[in-house]
N, C-alpha and C positions, 0 to 999 in steps of 0.2 A: 426438511421444514426449518425454518428459522424463528427464533424467539429472540426478542428484544426486550431489554431493560433499560428503561429512560429513567436514571436515579441520581441522587447526588453522590452516592458512595458505589464502588464497583463490586460487583458479585459475579464470580468465575466458577464454571464449573472445574471440580478438581480431578485430575485423571485423564482416562482415555475418554474420548467421544464417539468410538466407533460402534458402540451397542453393547460392547462387554460388560460383563458386572463388575469391572475394575473401579468402575466410578462409584464411590464409596459416600462423598458428600458433595452437596449443592448450596452454594451460598446463594440465597433466594430472598426476593422482596414478595411478600404477599400482599393482594389487592383487598383494600377495605373501602367501603363507601365512602365519599365525599363527608367531611364534619364541619358543622358550621360553629364558629369560635374557636378558641384554643382550648385544647385538652392535653395532658401529658400522655403520649404514646407509650406503651409496654416496651421494655428492654428485654433481652434476652434472658436475665435472671428473673423476672418475673413469671416465668413458666409459660406453658402452652397457651393457646387460645382459651379464652374464657367460655367459649362455646360448650353447651352441654350436648352429649350425643343424645339422639331422640330417634326412637324406634319407627321404621317406615315399612314393617313387614320383611319383605325380601327384596330390598333394592338393587342388588346384582342380578335378579331375574327379570328385572325390567317389566314389573308387572303394573307400574303405575301409567295411567293411559296418558297423561301430561309429557311423561318422559319418553317420546318416541324419536327414534333416529331414521333418518331418510336420506338419501343422496341419490344424484341424477340418474343414476342407472335402474333404479327402482322403477316399476311399471305402475305401481300404486299413487295414485295423487299425493302431493307433499301435505304434513300437516300445517295447520293455520300460522304457525310461527316460521315456517320455511318460505323463503322466497327465491327460488331457482328463476333464472334469466334476468335477474335485475342488472347483472353486468352487461348486458347486451344492451338494455336499456341505458344506463351509464354512458356506455361506448358511443350510443346514437347521440345522446345528449352534448357530449364532447366534441364530436364531429361538427354538430350544428354549432356549437360554441366556437370552434375556429373557424367555420365559414364566415361567421360575425367578426372575426379578427379578435376574440377574446382568450381563446387559448392557441398559443403557438404549438405546443405538443403534449402528447399525453400516452403513457405505457402502463398498461393494466396487466394483472395476474393470469392465470388460468381462466378461461372464460365462464366456464361452467361452475365456478366457485358460487355457493348458495349462501344467501344471507340468512342467518337463523337468529331471532330475537328470543328475549327473555319470555318467560311464562309467569303466570300469577305465583306459582309455588316457589321459584327461585328468584323472584325479584329482589333486588338489594344485594345479594351475594353470590349471583350464578355466571358474572360476565366472563370469568376464566375458564368455566365450564364450556359456555356458549362458544367462545373462540376457539376452545380444543375441538368442538363438534364440527365448525365450519372447517377446519383444517382436515379432519376426518374425512367429511363429505367431499372434499376436493382431492385428497389423497387416494380415496377407493374409486372415483371416478376417472382418473388421468390415466394414461397408456403407456407413459414411458416405464414406469416401474410396476407392472401389473401384480407381482407379488404381493406388494403392500395390502393389497384387498384382504389376502388370506390372513396375514398378520394382525390387522385390524378388526376382522369380523368373528374371529374363533380365538379362543374359547368363549368369550364373552364380548358381544358387540359394543360400540360406542355408546354412551348415554351420560346423562349427568350422574347419575346413581352409580353407574357401571364404572365411571372414570375413578371415583372414590375406590371401587374395588382393585382397578389398575393399579392405583399407586400403593395401596396397601400390598398387592402382590409383589410389586417391585421392591417394597422394602423389606420383604420376606427373603428377596434373592440377594438381599446385600447392599441395594442402592440407597443413596442419601440417608444415612443413619442419622445425621444430625436434624434434616427435614422431619423424620420420623419422631424423633424426640421432642422436637418443637411442638408437633401436632399431637402428643400425647400418645402417639402409636395407635391413634383411633379416628379414622375419618369417615367410614363407611355409616351411612344414616345420619350424618350430622349436616350442619349448615355452615362449616367452617371455609373461609376463604382460602383459594389456593393460587399459586403464582406461576410465571413462567419456568421457574425451576421445578416445579412438581409436574407440569406438563411435558416438560422436557425429560424426566425421569419415566414418566408412564410411556413414553413413545420409544426410548432407547431401550426399554426392557422388552420392548415387543419386537426389536429388530429394526427399526424406522431410523434411518439415518437423519439426525436433525444437529443443529449447533446452538448455542446460547451466545449472543453477543449483548454488551454492556457497554453504556456511555455513563462515564464518570463526569458530570456537568460541573463539579466543583473545580476540576482540573483542566477542562477542556476550554481553550481560548476560542472556539468557535460557538460554543452555546449549543443551541438547537440545530444549528446549520449543521454540525456533524452528524446528526441523525439523517437530515434531509440528504446529505451528500452520500451517506451511506446507502439509503433507499435507492437513489437514482442509479449508483453502481450496479445494486442487486439487480434491478429489473432491467437495466440496460444490457446487462451481459446476458447473450442467449443462451438459453438452456442447452442447447445443440449447434452445432456449426451450421451456417447457411449452405445449404448444398442444391437447392433448386431455384429457379426463375421466382416461384411464388413466394418463397423465404424472403428473396432480396425486395421483391415489390411490396409484402407486408411491411417489411420494416422501413419502406420509403413512406409509408401513410403517415399523416401526422398523427393519428390515435390507432394503437396497435394493441391488441391482447397476446400475450407470450404464453408459453408453457410454464413459466415459474409460478411455484406455489406461493400463497399468499403468506404475510408475516405476521406474528402475534407481537403487538407491542403492549408492554405494561408500564405503568407509572402510578404514582402515588395516588391512589384513589380509585383507578379504574384501569380497563385494558380493552384493546380493539384490535382487529385485525386490518392491518394495511394491505391495499388491494392494488397499489399502484401509485401513480404520481402524475401532477400535471406541471407544466410549464406555462405560466400565464404570460401575456402580451408583454407585460414590463420584465419577464425573465425570472420572476420570483418562483420559487417551487413550493407547489402546495401536495400535501399529501391527500390520497383519496383513502378512505377507511371504510369498513364494515363496523358499526356500532351495535353492539348486541342489545343494548337498551333502546335502541330506535324501533318503531313499529311504523310500517309503509302506511300510507294511506290506501283505501280500497283501490281507486282508480290506477295507482301506479303498481301495486302488486296484480291488480286484475291483467293489466297490460303486460306485466312480465311473465306470467302464467300462461295467457293465450298465445299471443304471437308478438314477441318484441321486436322482430325484425320489421314490423308494417305499422310502428307508431308514428306519427308525425311531430315533429319538434317545431315550436314556436319561438320566437325571441321573446324577451321579457315585455317588450313594447307591445307587441302584438298581442300576447296574452292578456295584458290589461285591456286592450281593446275589444277582444274576443267577449271578456268577462261582462263589460259594459253593455254589449250587443247582446248576450245572452239574457242579462237581467231585463232589458229592454223587451225582447222576445217573450219572457214569461210573463211580464206584464200585460203585453198586448193578448196573450194566450188566454189570461183571465178574463178580459174583456167579454161580455154576453153577445157583444156584435160579432158576429162571423160571416165573412163573405161565403156565399153558396152559389154554386154553378152546376151545369149539367153535363152528362157526357151519356153516350149511347152504351146501354147495357149489351150483355155478351150475346143476346139472340138478336141485336140490332133492331130490337122493337120499342121497347120502352126506356125513357131516359131515367138515368140514376142521378140522383142529388147528391154530392160530395161537398165537402168544407175543406178548408185549408188544413185544419188538424189533421185530417184524414190522409192528405196528401203527405203530410210530414212522417206519420206512423209509416206508410208506403215506402217511401224514399229512404228512410233512415233506419240502419241497422247499427245499435251501439255496441255491439259486440263484436263487430268486424272491423272497427276503426277505433282508434284512441289519438287525441291530440293532447300532448304535453308541453309545458313550458322548460326548454332547456335548462335556463339558468336556476329554475327552482328545482329541478332534478339532481343538477351537480351541488348545488349549496347541500344536500343531505349527507354527502360524501366527503365533501372539500374540507381539508383542514388547513387554512391558510398559516403563515409563519406567525401572525399575531396569535393564534391560538397556540402554538408551541411555545412562543416566548412566554405567554401567559402561564403556562403550565411549568416552563422553566422557572420563573420567579416564584412562584407558588412553592416549588420543590425547595430553592432557596432559602427560603424564609420559615420552612417547617422544620420540626425535627425529623430527620430522616430515621425511620424506623425499618430494620433488619431483622431477619431470623437469626441472624449469626454473626458476631462481631470479631 
């Protein structure tokens, strides 16, 4: 796993990244919700987060009905905030965009990566936790390192509240002493924000290989392009050597899904999961991300859950035409005038009178087919360079807050 800090200052792990407990302290920025107006951000001297611990019974036992963890290997249906198969939907939309000469190339992470959105109980503070769960769901489903499943599932499986216990357990093992001090040595049962450094500590304490990458935007001459260049290099480097004709043909395709794990990206105010990149017709690099704050429309989620391979994608222009046609069709169906005609009954004796609406019901099965606009689907995941530049400008004009100076 890889975690990226997109910040004005540099925060680097100190010590060994191999997963041993020689890593004692992590420089970390913690994710806070976006704020309106100007306010003075706390410094290290101001002490830990003002969040007061709240009791939620036994959070480490995962008794909260809303805090369920699921991964694609489960036979049970996913919770309502989990959307497996959505990456296959995005892949199909990108292929349609390539056919329309809008997308030159796109590379995606592990295709069975699941999108996990926030719930009511963690709205406003749980983005870091949800990105952690997306990483866990992918790691527990991938086949390259099957032993990761055991490391992640026991003795305490992933979860929003369980992650807090993971981090506190890592503190007791000697990891991230400064981070523990900044959080007041108390995380379980609270609504305190966490950063990529905290997730990094949780993973390496469980023996999961990962790394923390930082981008110092104040010193970089490339600005946000340094991030996009790194993302392209990460996803373009094959997870394993191409040894078969299938591998060669797969990488020859303009839109491919790799064996790479997703990347958690944190910046001032929020964090997301990078699932790949897109090269536009102009040559511009766009990031493709899973945003835990996004909740999919019912039609898109239903298509992802049922049969994402059989979705039909339309262009933006055709989609508008179809919407107009559907509106006219609905207005006609509301009309009291209905054309009726006869056909022979099954006994070939008496005729049966049928209407147009009955024909539509017989010939249409909404569950068996779905039509989506490729452009609308891609917009959900696409981060253009203008978006990254906007984040970059915001970071440069705000006071940079870190847990450790």
